[in-house]
C-alpha positions as CSV (number, residue, x, y, z in Angstrom):
1,M,-24.5,29.1,43.2
2,T,-21.0,29.9,42.3
3,T,-20.6,31.3,38.8
4,R,-17.6,31.1,36.6
5,R,-16.9,34.8,37.3
6,D,-17.1,34.2,41.1
7,F,-14.8,31.2,40.8
8,L,-12.3,33.2,38.8
9,S,-12.5,36.1,41.2
10,L,-12.0,33.9,44.2
11,G,-9.1,32.2,42.4
12,A,-7.5,35.6,41.7
13,L,-7.8,36.7,45.3
14,T,-6.4,33.4,46.6
15,A,-3.5,33.6,44.1
16,A,-2.8,37.2,45.2
17,G,-2.8,36.2,48.8
18,L,-0.5,33.2,48.2
19,G,1.7,35.3,46.0
20,A,2.2,37.8,48.8
21,A,3.0,35.1,51.3
22,G,5.3,33.4,48.8
23,R,7.1,36.7,48.3
24,D,7.6,37.2,52.0
25,A,8.9,33.7,52.4
26,Y,11.2,34.1,49.4
27,A,12.5,37.4,50.8
28,D,13.2,35.7,54.2
29,S,15.1,32.9,52.6
30,A,17.1,35.2,50.3
31,D,18.1,37.3,53.3
32,Q,19.1,34.3,55.3
33,V,21.3,33.0,52.4
34,K,22.8,36.5,51.9
35,Q,23.8,36.5,55.6
36,L,25.6,33.2,55.4
37,K,29.2,33.5,56.6
38,P,32.1,32.7,54.2
39,P,34.0,29.5,54.7
40,A,37.0,29.2,56.9
41,K,38.9,27.8,54.0
42,P,38.6,28.3,50.2
43,V,36.6,25.7,48.3
44,I,36.9,24.6,44.7
45,V,34.5,22.3,42.8
46,T,35.2,20.9,39.4
47,R,35.7,17.7,37.4
48,V,38.7,15.4,37.6
49,T,41.5,17.1,35.6
50,G,44.3,14.6,35.7
51,D,46.9,17.3,36.5
52,Q,47.9,19.5,39.4
53,T,46.0,22.6,38.4
54,V,43.4,22.2,41.1
55,Q,46.0,22.1,43.8
56,E,47.9,25.0,42.2
57,A,44.7,27.0,42.0
58,Y,43.9,26.3,45.7
59,Q,47.3,27.7,46.6
60,M,46.5,30.8,44.5
61,L,43.4,31.3,46.7
62,L,45.4,30.9,49.9
63,D,47.9,33.5,48.5
64,G,45.0,36.0,48.1
65,Q,44.8,35.9,44.3
66,D,41.5,36.6,42.6
67,T,38.9,33.9,42.4
68,L,38.5,34.1,38.6
69,D,42.3,33.8,38.2
70,A,42.0,30.5,40.1
71,V,39.1,29.4,37.9
72,H,41.0,30.1,34.7
73,H,44.2,28.5,36.0
74,I,42.3,25.2,36.0
75,C,40.6,25.8,32.7
76,L,43.9,26.7,31.0
77,G,45.3,23.4,32.1
78,R,42.7,21.6,30.0
79,E,42.7,24.0,27.1
80,N,46.5,23.6,26.7
81,D,46.5,19.8,27.0
82,P,46.4,18.3,23.4
83,K,45.5,14.9,25.0
84,D,42.2,16.3,26.4
85,H,39.9,15.9,23.4
86,S,37.0,17.8,25.0
87,V,38.6,21.2,25.4
88,G,40.9,23.6,23.6
89,L,43.9,22.4,21.6
90,G,43.2,18.9,20.4
91,G,39.5,19.1,21.0
92,L,37.5,16.8,18.7
93,P,36.2,18.9,15.7
94,N,32.8,19.4,14.1
95,E,31.7,17.2,11.3
96,D,33.7,19.3,8.9
97,G,36.9,18.7,10.8
98,I,37.1,22.2,12.3
99,V,37.5,22.8,16.1
100,E,35.1,25.3,17.5
101,L,35.4,26.4,21.1
102,D,33.0,27.9,23.6
103,S,33.5,29.5,27.0
104,C,31.9,31.8,29.6
105,C,32.8,33.1,33.0
106,M,31.3,35.2,35.8
107,H,33.3,37.3,38.4
108,G,31.2,37.4,41.6
109,P,32.9,40.4,43.3
110,S,32.4,42.8,40.4
111,R,29.2,41.0,39.1
112,R,30.6,41.0,35.6
113,A,30.4,38.3,32.9
114,G,31.8,37.4,29.5
115,S,31.2,34.8,26.9
116,V,32.5,33.6,23.5
117,A,31.0,31.0,21.2
118,G,31.9,29.1,18.1
119,V,35.5,30.4,18.2
120,R,38.0,28.9,15.7
121,N,41.8,29.1,15.7
122,I,42.1,30.6,19.2
123,R,43.2,28.2,21.9
124,N,42.5,29.9,25.3
125,V,38.9,31.0,24.9
126,C,38.4,31.1,28.7
127,L,40.6,34.1,28.8
128,V,39.0,35.6,25.7
129,A,35.6,35.4,27.5
130,R,37.1,37.4,30.3
131,K,38.5,40.0,27.9
132,V,35.0,40.6,26.6
133,F,33.9,42.2,29.9
134,E,37.3,43.8,30.5
135,H,37.6,45.5,27.1
136,T,34.0,46.0,25.8
137,A,30.5,46.9,27.0
138,H,29.3,43.6,25.6
139,V,28.8,40.3,27.3
140,M,29.0,37.8,24.5
141,L,30.8,37.5,21.1
142,A,30.6,34.7,18.6
143,G,32.2,33.2,15.5
144,Q,34.4,35.3,13.3
145,G,33.8,38.4,15.4
146,A,35.1,36.7,18.6
147,E,38.1,35.3,16.7
148,S,39.0,38.7,15.4
149,F,38.5,40.3,18.8
150,A,40.9,37.8,20.3
151,A,43.5,38.3,17.6
152,D,43.3,42.1,18.0
153,L,44.2,41.6,21.7
154,G,47.2,39.5,20.8
155,F,45.9,35.9,21.1
156,P,47.8,33.9,18.5
157,R,45.8,32.2,15.7
158,E,46.7,28.5,15.4
159,N,45.4,25.3,14.0
160,L,43.6,23.6,16.9
161,L,43.2,20.3,15.1
162,T,46.1,18.2,16.3
163,E,47.2,15.2,14.2
164,D,45.8,12.7,16.7
165,A,42.4,14.5,16.7
166,R,42.5,14.7,12.8
167,K,43.0,11.0,12.5
168,I,40.2,10.2,14.9
169,W,37.9,12.5,12.9
170,M,38.9,10.7,9.7
171,L,38.2,7.4,11.4
172,W,34.8,8.6,12.4
173,K,34.1,9.8,8.8
174,E,35.1,6.6,7.2
175,S,33.4,4.3,9.7
176,N,30.1,6.1,9.5
177,S,29.9,6.7,5.7
178,Q,29.0,3.4,4.0
179,M,26.6,5.3,1.8
180,D,28.7,8.3,0.8
181,W,32.1,8.9,-0.9
182,W,34.4,8.7,2.1
183,G,36.7,5.7,2.5
184,P,38.7,3.9,-0.2
185,G,37.0,3.7,-3.6
186,M,36.5,0.3,-5.2
187,A,39.5,0.8,-7.4
188,D,41.7,1.0,-4.4
189,P,43.4,-2.4,-3.6
190,A,42.6,-1.8,0.1
191,W,38.8,-1.5,-0.6
192,K,36.7,-3.8,1.5
193,D,33.1,-4.7,0.8
194,P,31.2,-3.2,3.7
195,Y,28.5,-5.9,3.4
196,A,30.8,-8.9,2.9
197,D,29.6,-10.5,6.1
198,R,26.0,-9.4,6.2
199,P,23.1,-8.7,3.8
200,A,23.2,-5.3,2.0
201,P,20.1,-3.1,2.8
202,K,17.6,-2.7,0.0
203,P,17.0,0.9,-1.0
204,T,13.6,2.4,-0.3
205,I,13.8,5.1,-2.9
206,D,15.0,5.2,-6.5
207,L,17.6,8.0,-6.6
208,H,17.1,8.6,-10.3
209,G,13.3,8.8,-10.0
210,L,12.8,6.1,-12.7
211,S,10.7,3.7,-10.6
212,S,8.8,3.5,-7.4
213,L,10.4,0.7,-5.3
214,Q,8.3,-1.2,-2.8
215,P,10.3,-1.6,0.4
216,G,10.8,-5.3,1.1
217,P,11.5,-6.8,4.5
218,R,14.4,-5.1,6.2
219,P,17.4,-7.4,6.8
220,G,17.8,-8.2,10.5
221,P,21.0,-7.8,12.5
222,Q,23.8,-10.3,12.0
223,P,23.2,-13.2,14.4
224,G,24.9,-12.6,17.7
225,L,25.4,-8.9,17.1
226,Q,23.3,-6.1,18.7
227,P,21.9,-3.5,16.3
228,G,22.1,0.2,16.8
229,V,23.9,2.3,19.4
230,V,26.5,0.9,21.8
231,P,25.6,2.2,25.3
232,R,28.1,4.1,27.4
233,H,28.0,1.3,30.0
234,P,27.3,-1.8,28.0
235,T,25.8,-4.9,29.6
236,P,27.3,-8.4,28.9
237,E,25.1,-9.1,25.8
238,W,26.9,-6.2,24.0
239,Q,30.4,-7.8,24.3
240,E,30.4,-9.6,20.9
241,T,29.1,-6.5,19.2
242,I,31.7,-4.2,20.8
243,L,34.5,-6.6,19.9
244,A,33.4,-6.8,16.3
245,R,33.0,-3.1,15.9
246,T,36.3,-2.4,17.7
247,R,38.2,-4.9,15.6
248,R,36.9,-3.2,12.4
249,L,37.7,0.3,13.7
250,T,41.2,-0.7,14.7
251,E,41.8,-2.2,11.2
252,M,40.6,1.1,9.7
253,A,42.8,3.1,12.1
254,A,45.8,1.1,10.9
255,D,44.9,2.0,7.3
256,L,44.8,5.7,8.3
257,G,48.3,5.5,9.8
258,I,47.2,5.8,13.4
259,E,50.0,4.5,15.7
260,P,49.4,1.0,17.1
261,E,49.3,2.2,20.7
262,K,46.7,4.8,19.8
263,R,44.3,2.7,17.7
264,L,42.2,1.4,20.5
265,F,41.7,4.9,21.9
266,A,40.7,6.1,18.5
267,A,38.2,3.3,18.2
268,E,36.8,4.2,21.6
269,Q,36.4,7.9,20.5
270,V,34.2,6.8,17.6
271,L,32.1,4.4,19.7
272,W,32.0,6.7,22.7
273,P,33.1,10.2,21.8
274,T,34.6,12.5,24.4
275,T,32.0,14.7,26.0
276,G,34.2,16.3,28.6
277,T,34.0,20.1,29.0
278,I,35.1,21.5,32.3
279,H,33.4,23.8,34.8
280,V,35.0,25.3,37.8
281,S,33.4,27.1,40.7
282,V,35.3,28.6,43.6
283,V,34.7,30.6,46.8
284,N,37.4,32.2,49.0
285,T,37.5,33.0,52.7
286,K,36.0,36.5,52.0
287,G,33.0,34.8,50.4
288,E,34.0,36.0,46.9
289,M,33.0,33.6,44.2
290,S,33.7,33.0,40.5
291,G,32.8,30.4,38.0
292,G,33.7,29.4,34.4
293,T,33.1,26.8,31.8
294,T,35.1,26.0,28.6
295,T,34.7,23.3,26.0
296,S,35.1,22.2,22.4
297,G,31.6,21.0,22.4
298,L,30.1,17.8,21.0
299,A,32.4,15.8,18.8
300,W,31.3,15.7,15.2
301,K,28.6,18.4,15.8
302,L,27.2,20.5,13.0
303,A,29.3,23.5,12.2
304,G,28.0,26.5,14.2
305,R,26.3,24.4,16.9
306,I,26.4,26.2,20.3
307,G,25.7,24.2,23.4
308,D,25.2,25.4,27.0
309,S,28.9,26.1,27.9
310,P,29.0,29.7,26.7
311,I,25.4,30.5,27.8
312,L,25.4,32.5,31.0
313,G,22.7,30.9,33.3
314,A,23.0,27.5,31.6
315,G,26.7,26.4,31.4
316,S,27.7,28.7,34.3
317,Y,26.2,31.2,36.7
318,T,27.5,33.0,39.7
319,D,25.6,35.3,42.1
320,Q,27.8,36.9,44.8
321,D,24.9,36.9,47.2
322,V,24.2,33.2,46.9
323,G,26.5,30.8,45.1
324,S,28.0,29.5,41.8
325,A,27.1,26.5,39.6
326,G,28.0,25.0,36.3
327,A,27.3,22.0,34.1
328,T,28.7,19.4,31.7
329,G,26.6,17.1,29.6
330,T,23.8,17.4,27.1
331,G,24.0,21.2,26.5
332,E,20.7,21.5,24.6
333,E,18.8,20.1,27.6
334,N,20.6,22.3,30.1
335,I,19.8,25.4,28.1
336,K,16.1,24.5,28.2
337,V,16.1,24.5,32.0
338,A,18.6,27.3,32.4
339,G,20.4,24.9,34.7
340,A,23.1,26.9,36.4
341,H,20.8,29.9,37.0
342,T,18.0,27.6,38.3
343,I,20.3,26.0,40.8
344,V,21.5,29.3,42.2
345,E,17.9,30.6,42.4
346,L,16.8,27.5,44.2
347,M,19.7,28.0,46.7
348,R,18.5,31.6,47.2
349,Q,15.1,30.1,48.2
350,G,16.8,28.0,50.8
351,Y,17.6,24.8,48.9
352,S,20.8,23.1,49.8
353,P,23.3,22.7,46.9
354,K,22.5,19.0,46.6
355,D,18.7,19.6,46.6
356,A,19.0,22.4,44.1
357,G,21.0,20.3,41.7
358,M,18.6,17.3,42.0
359,E,15.5,19.5,41.5
360,T,17.1,20.9,38.3
361,L,17.8,17.4,37.1
362,R,14.1,16.5,37.7
363,R,13.1,19.4,35.5
364,I,15.2,17.9,32.6
365,V,13.4,14.6,33.1
366,R,10.0,16.4,33.4
367,N,10.6,17.9,29.9
368,Y,10.3,14.4,28.5
369,N,7.4,13.4,30.8
370,G,9.6,10.8,32.4
371,D,9.9,8.8,29.1
372,M,13.0,6.7,29.7
373,K,13.2,5.7,26.0
374,K,14.3,9.3,25.5
375,I,15.9,10.2,28.8
376,R,18.4,7.4,28.4
377,Y,20.1,9.5,25.7
378,L,20.5,12.5,28.0
379,D,23.4,13.3,30.3
380,M,24.1,16.0,32.8
381,E,26.4,16.8,35.7
382,Y,26.2,19.9,37.9
383,Y,29.0,21.4,40.1
384,I,27.7,23.6,42.8
385,I,29.0,25.9,45.6
386,R,27.2,28.1,48.1
387,K,28.7,31.2,49.5
388,D,29.3,29.5,52.8
389,G,31.4,26.8,51.2
390,A,28.7,24.1,51.1
391,Y,29.0,22.2,47.8
392,A,27.6,19.3,45.8
393,G,28.1,17.3,42.6
394,C,24.9,16.0,41.0
395,S,24.5,13.8,38.0
396,L,21.6,12.5,35.9
397,W,23.1,9.0,35.8
398,S,25.0,7.2,38.4
399,T,27.8,5.7,36.3
400,G,30.2,6.7,33.5
401,A,31.4,4.9,30.4
402,T,33.5,2.4,32.3
403,G,30.9,1.6,34.9
404,K,32.6,3.7,37.6
405,P,30.5,6.0,39.7
406,R,30.1,9.6,38.4
407,A,32.5,11.7,40.4
408,F,33.7,15.3,40.9
409,V,36.6,17.0,42.6
410,V,36.5,19.1,45.7
411,H,39.3,20.9,47.4
412,D,38.7,22.7,50.7
413,G,42.2,22.2,52.1
414,N,41.9,18.5,51.4
415,Y,41.9,17.5,47.7
416,R,39.6,14.5,47.0
417,V,37.3,12.9,44.5
418,E,33.7,12.4,45.7
419,T,30.8,10.5,44.1
420,C,28.1,12.5,42.6
421,T,24.5,12.3,43.9
422,A,22.7,10.7,41.0
423,L,19.0,11.0,40.1
424,L,18.9,7.8,38.0
425,Q,20.7,4.5,38.3
426,G,22.7,3.3,35.3
427,A,24.5,5.0,32.4
428,V,23.6,7.2,29.5
429,T,23.2,5.7,26.0
430,E,25.3,7.7,23.6
431,W,23.5,9.9,21.0
432,P,23.7,10.1,18.1
433,P,24.1,6.4,17.5
434,F,27.6,5.9,16.0
């Protein structure tokens, strides 16, 4: 008869044997990956940038410049563009109207890394992240300390909240504040009754504590209008709701002095806020790799919120023996699976770039036990390169806000946009529900 002690002993011996075999297989795979030959031409993987920086960075690699210089050339293009509301100057602010930036980078040849988080008043945080490992024995600086460090090194302090971004932030505050003090007061001739065309909600609590109110039936949505969040890729039944909300937002945008040609864009930023970020991974013909990520984070976030972008191993990770990977999307979820590091480690075990990215996306889904009511609010894209130049772009969802397929940029001598390999069909539902 097998006792519990016998069973546990047998289990321990079996696990030890499997562990030894697993370690041998892992070592074999790691050695095989390490011996991969570098590509015949450099390779860059990133998101669509809308400028010429990818092509320019590729020429830098052909000219023999450092891989991290090429990475940062692309990142700087986004940080310096006030029209890119997801990065650097002009990035959409936190809920207090303050732009806070995050960035990290890893230099494969020297195996060094730097990171900064929650940085205010400094535009080019991708370069500040690099200065961390070039000028200190640290890896990561945050907040006021990171800002002071950058200023000491000569980075100019400046107001990163552009006038366009400020007005979009004001539109967000006024359109999402029916129960607070933002928006015109009732004494203002321009004041509009927010419940003129629908029943006002009944309070469920007496703010003065003078009575205990019994909640009555909650008023339903206005006929023909969908309640709650507008999905990133709305189906036809959302058309009337979107038109109504857009009409209201554009009217408010006019009251805020937003130029006519910019009002629709401002309304879209409230309904579907920019969630851009940018990651870049590169490898040259010597097999040298670098990666970097930079962002202004979630629009309207709580002050001090840090996502995955400055977290080494989450927003970006490079191992000179294996490959480089990075992410854009729901930062909190990527941190929980250490996404970029997980991808690189899976490639070390012999996974292809695509298979490594897809397995990491499955781990995000697994954290919610496959509950699609929750997973529909998550978003993730991975950009991956192996040391031999093999690459992949992987996304949690198949389409973006406009219904177009999720895509990424690759340049290996031929610049092109390719469709991401998606784990799930459809589009993310934006969270929080604006």
